[in-house]
N, C-alpha and C positions, 0 to 999 in steps of 0.2 A: 947281720944283712939289715942295710937300711932300705926304709920304705922308698928312697927315690930309685934303687934299683928294680923293684917290682914295677913301679910305675912305667920306667923305661923299658922291662921286659913287655909288660903289656903293649906298650903302644908299637914295638917292633912286632908283636905277634898279630896285632891289629892291623898293620900295613902289608902283612905276608899273605897273598892269597893261597899259596899252596900249602897243603896239609903237612908235607914232609918237612919244610922248613919250619912250620910252626912247632913239630915235635923237636927238631934239631933244635931250636931257640930254647925251647922250655927245658928240654933235657940238659943242656949247659947249664942252665940257670938252677934248676932243682940240684944238681950234683954238688953246688957251693952252698947249700943250707944247712942248718945244724938241723939236729933232730926234733927240737922244739919249734922250729920255725916253718917245719914241713907242712903241716896241716893249715897254718894261716896262711902261707903263700899259696897252697893248692885250693883254699876257699876263695882267697881274692882274685886270682887268676882265673877261676871258673866264675865269677861275678857274684859270689855270696859271701857273707858273715860267717865265721862260726859260730856265732851267738844267734843267729836267726834274725827275727825282727828285735829291732830294739827301741821300737816306738818313736822314731823320727821321721817325719813326713817331709813333703816339698818346702812348705811354708819355713820350717825350723832348719832346713839346711840353707834355703836363700838367705834367712835373715842372720845366720850365723858365720857366713864367709866374711873374714875380715877384707877391709879395702886394700891393706897392703900385705902382700905375702912374706914369709920368711926369707932373706936373703940368700941364705947357705942351708942346705939339707942336714938335719940333725935328728930326725925321727927314726928310730930303729922300728922293725917289723914287730917285736914283741912290745914295745912301749904302745905302738898303734893298738895291739890287739888288747892290751890292759886299759887303755882307754875306751875302748868298745865295751869291754866287760863291765867297766864300772857305768857305762851309760845304759846298760842292758840290766844292771841291778837296781837301778832306781827305781822306786814304787812309792805310792801314798801321796799326800798332799804336797804340792809343790813341787812334784817330779818332773812336770814340764819344764819350768825355770832351770832345775838341777841339770837335767840333760843338756839344756841350752848352753848352759855355762861349760859343762864338759867339753861339748862339741866345739865351741868358741874357743876355748883354751887349746884343743887340738890342732884345729885349722891353722890359728895363729901361728903353730910352730911350724907349719909347712909351707915349702916353697910353690909356686905357682904350677908347676907341673904335678907336684903332690897332691895339691888341694883340688886341682881337676881330676886327678884319678880317683881320690876319696869321695868326691861328690856323686862323679859316675857310679861308684860301687854303691853308694848309698841309695841312689836313685834305681839302682837294678840295670844299669845302661851302659856298660862296659863294651858288649858286644864286639869282642876282639877275635873270638872263634876258638876260644880256648874251651872247648865242651870238653866232656868228662872223658868222650872216647879219644880225643885228641891229647888229654892230659894223662890217661892212662898209658897210651903209647910212650909219651914223654917219660913217666916215672921207669917203665920198663927199659927204655933206651940208656937213660942215666944210671940206672941200677945194674945194667948189663945183663939182665934176665928176660926171659922170655915175655911178651904181650900176653900169651895164653896163661901163664902161671899168674901173672898180675890180675887178669880178667877174672880167673877163677877165684883167685883169693878175695878180689873185692865183692864178687859175688856172695862169697859164704859170709864175709864182715858186714854187708850191706851198706858199705861206704869205702871211699879209696883212702881217706886220708891215714887210718891205721895201717893199710896195706903199703902205702906209699913209703912211712916210716921204717917200716919193718924191711923193706926191700932195699932202701937207700942205705941202712945201717948194715943188714946182715945177708943180703943179698937172696938169692933164691931158696936157699937152706932156711932162711927166716920165714918164709912165706907158708912153710909145712903147718904152721900153728892155726893157720884159718882155715877151719873145716866147717862142712855144714853140721851144725850142733843145735840141739833142742834150745829153744828160747832165744837163739839168735835169728831174728827174721832174716830171710833171703829175700834178695831183690826180685821183683817178679818177671819172668818172660814176658815178652809184650809180642803183639800180632801186627801184620801189616794189613793194609785194605787190599782184598781181592776184586778182581775185576767182574767174575761173575762164578758161578758154581762149575760151570763147563770149565772155564780156565784155570779153576783150582784142582780139579780131578786130574785135568792134562798134566798140570805142573807136579802133582804131589803122587798120581798114580793112586794105588790102594790107601785110602787116607781115612783117618779117624773123624768123624764128623760129630760135632756137639751142637746143642742149643745154645746160642749166644745170649745169655739172660742180661737183662738189663738192670742188675744189681749193684751190689758193692763189692769190691774184690777183696777177699780176706785171706789171711794164712794161718791156719790153727797149728799149734804145737801141744804135744801131750807127753808128759812123763809121769807115769803112774796115775795118781788121781789128780793131779794138778795140770790144768788147761791154759793157755793163753792165747789171745787171737789179736792179730795184727791188721792195720789196715794196708791199703796200696802203698802208704807213704812209710810202711814200717813202724807206725805209731801203735801203741798197744789199745785197743778197745775193747778188752777182755770184760768189763764192768757194762758197757752197753749193751751187750748181747749174751744173756745168761742161756737162752735157749742152745745157741750154738756150743756153748761152754758144756751143756749137759748131752748134746748129741755126740760131740767128739768124745766124752769121757766113756760114751758107750760102745765105742768101735774098740772091738777086741784086738788091742794092740798095745805093748807095754808104753813104747815109744812112737811118736812120729810126727812127721811135718807134712801137712796137706794144704794143696792150693785150691782155692773155690772162689765162690760168690755166694752172698746172702742176699735175699730177696723177700720182699713182703708180697704175699699172695692173696687174691680173694677167696671167697668160700668156694667159688667154682674152681679155683686152682688156676686162675688166669693171673699173671701179674699185675701188680699195681706200680704206678709210674714210678720210674728212678727217685724223683725228689721225694715220694712219699717214703721210700726205703731208707733215705738219708737222714728222714726226721729221727730215726732210731740213734743217730751217730752225733757225739758232740754234747749228749745230754747226761748230765751227772746226778741229776734228781729225779724222781718218779719213774725210775726205770720200770719197776712192776707193773705200774700203771700202764705205761706204753706198751709193754710187753702185751698185755691183756687188749689194748687196743689195737695194736699192730705187731701182732706176730712174725717173727722172721723165720726163713727156711733156709738152711744152709745146703748148697750143692757143690760138690767137690769133682775136679776135673785132674787132678795131679797129686802123685805123691813122690815126696822130694827125699824121705828118710822114713824107715820103719825098723823098730827094735834095733837100733845100733847100726844099721847098714844104710849109709848113703845111697840114694839111688838117681841122682842127678846125670851121672854119664850112662845110665841106662837107657835104651831106645823107649820113646814113647809108649809104645806097644806093653814092654814089660812093667813100666809104672803104673799104667792106667789098668792091666789086668790085675796087679795086685791090689790096687784100690778097690776094683769089684769085688774081689775076693773078701776083703775086710769089711767093706760097708756098701751093698749093694743099693740100699735104700737111700743113700745120702750122694750116689753118683749123678751127675748131670745126665739127661738123656742122650741118647749117643746110638750111632751104628758106625760099622767100617764096612767101606765099599770103595771100589774103583770104578763102579759103574755112573755114568754120568745122569742117566734117567732115575735110579734109585736115589741119588743125592740130591736132585731136583725136587724129588717127592719130600725127603725128609725136610729141606728149605721150606716147601709149602706146609709142611706138618708145623714145623716151629713157628712159622707166622701164623698159621691159623690159632694157635695155642696162645697169640700174644706176646710173643717175643721178637727181637729186633732182626733175627737173622740167625747164621750158624756159623761155627768155627771149624776150619777144616785143618788138620794138622798130620804132619808127616809120621807114620807109625815108627820111622826108624830115628827119629831126632833125638838127641838128648836135651835135657833142660837147659836152655842158655839163659840164665838169669840176667834181667836189665838189658836185654838186647833185643832188636827186632830182626826179623828176618822170614823168608819165605817157608820156612817150617812150619809157623802159624800163619794163617789166613783169615781174616774176618770177611764174611761174606753178607752182605746185606742187598735187598732189592734196589735200592737207590743208593747214589753215591754219598757217602758221609765221610767227612774228615774233622779230627779234632784240631781246632785251629786256636791260636792266642789272640786275645785281644790285645791291639797295640795302642789304639786311639777310639774315640767316640767322639761324635758331634752333637750338640744340642738340638734336641727336636724343635719343632715348630709346629702351630696350629694346637691339635688336641694332646700333641706331646711335648708342648712347650714346658721347659723346666726341667725335663728329662733328658739325659743322655741316650740317645736313639742310634743314631748310624754308627755302626760298629766297623773299625779298621781290622781286617783279619789278617795274620800272619801264619806261614807255616816256618816249622824250624829249618834254617840253613846249617845243615851238617859239614859242609865245603869252607864256607867263610864266616860262620858264626852268626849269631843274632837270628832275625827272621826276615822272611821274604813276605811282603805284601801283596796279598792275592785280589783285595777289592774291597768293598763296604756293602754292609746290609743293615736294614732295619726290619726287614720282613719276619715274620713269625715271632715279634715280641708280644707278649700279653702286657697289661697295664701292671700284673704282679711282677712279670719280669722286669719291666721297666724300671719300677720302684727298687727293685732289690739292685740290679746292676748299676744304676745310678749312685746309689749308697757305696757301692762295692768299689766302683771305679774311681769316685773321689778319694777313697782310701788310698789309692794305688797311686794318685795323680803325682806326675814330675813336672807338668809344666802346661801353659795353655795359651792359646791365642784367642781372638773374637769368637770363633765357633766352634773350636776343637779343644779337647782335654786330652794331653797325652798320659799315658800311663806306663807302669812299670809292665813288661811283659810275665805277667803271672797267670792271669786269669785265662782258663780253658772252656772254649765253647764248641758243641757239637754243631756241625753246619752240613745242611744236606744242600745239593746243586746238581743241575742237569747234566752239565760238561765242563771242561775247561778249554778255554778260547784263547788265542794270541790278542795280547793286548798291550801296546808300546807305551799305555801309561804307566804301568808298573815296573819296577826294577827289575824282575824275573820274566817280564816280557808275557807272562800267562795270568790269567783271570778267571775266577768260577763265573759261570752262567748261572743266573736264577737261585743265587745263594740266598737261604732261608735258616734261621735259628732254630735248631731242634730243642736244644737245652743246655744248660750251663753245665760244666763240670768241675765243680769244687773240689771233688776228691781228686783229681788228676794234676799233677804238677806240669809246669811248662815243658819241663824237659822230658816229658812222655806224648808231647803233641807230636802230631803227624809232620812228616818231613817234606822239603819244598822236591826233594828226588820222587816222593811217593805221587806228587802232583804230577811232575813230568812223566811219570811212568803212567799215569791214569791217560794223559794227553797223548803219548805215544800209542797205547793201545787203542785209544780211540780212533786216531786218524791213521796210523801206520806211518807217521812220519816222526822225525826227529822233533823235540822242542826247540823253539828259536834259542839262538845263544844269548847269553846275559851281556 
């Protein structure tokens, strides 16, 4: 497969507004790939590199693009992947110059269209609408298997690429090897914002209510005496959380997979801020000192497997009851009720204990890993959304020299990319300004006199009063009185809240349909 064909498919998908047409285009393309090309093409068409970050920034990309592109396409997909692999492997003194040389050589062999595709890919700016959900359906269509089978296999595998390889070469029978198993982290189930507790109870009926902890999501796996702990990103963090390992070892089960949160608590039992908890992650040295100074407490709220039996297809009631039976001391505070008054009292209790709200869950729902839906609702007293920073403007006055006014975007699940919802500089402390300036400059893709544009990777939690009509923005909606609550470096942009969720907030508040885009 030539790179030119990938670039052409990317352009066609970007020009197609309809989801089903995107799926059809991608399915026809995927069916022509060799097994070795599948994970590469999947990554490129969802806007990422298989190698992850490879140490190439905006300046290096701009300076490496040759004046004259290649006249004819010659690059294969595998050759491009090998080139990025060489760039990613460069380390040590002179690594910057070596990366630049490799990149110049690659771009010199690319046509104008291929150069444009590669640079947008490196900038993280393809925005073609080939999100993982669309790609999952395309894999199913190309392999002539059900989307449900692909989704379930991807949940167990933790990623789509190996599942796509198997489906495209062996059909649905080949997906049987992707099962929930110990030490293979599962994509976490996600929640949608709920309007309020009354609406949540009205939607769910008899619901499982839990404290919404302001901690770090973890997934604990145990087999015998061996325990491994994974983060929200499915990255192993076992060494950073020895107290979690010890607690899970004491659970009376030979094998298990448990989903939960870990949080730092004050002596009074009230939670410390999220940023304090996150100090324990990413530290490879002085773990024992940090443990003494900032002990962590795990709380679990779901059980995905126990003693060889997967539970993901079981209702939440069965999974949670089994979790309570095994380890009542480590279960998140909870109640089950269909009474709105009792639910409101539980919300007040959670807030009084220093937590940010509650989760409301369907007692009948299976564990739908990697997806959002009304089976899990997060209920907070004020509206909050996890949005993505698209750009930031330089501050003035006391904020001179810092990136301050943030451009905020919600994920667009229909057209791809992000929908801008407004700007804000409110709620930012000097410490946050300093941190965000450094981080956003690392993500820079371009700038003008006032604004730095960035790769859409940094997630920020935004509080706001309501949603209003605004013809100023592409989605024709904007947030009123938006202010920054905190950054979410633990959360990928793919898990940010959606524009559809913003439209639903507007719909519920006004009783009318949001304006057409």
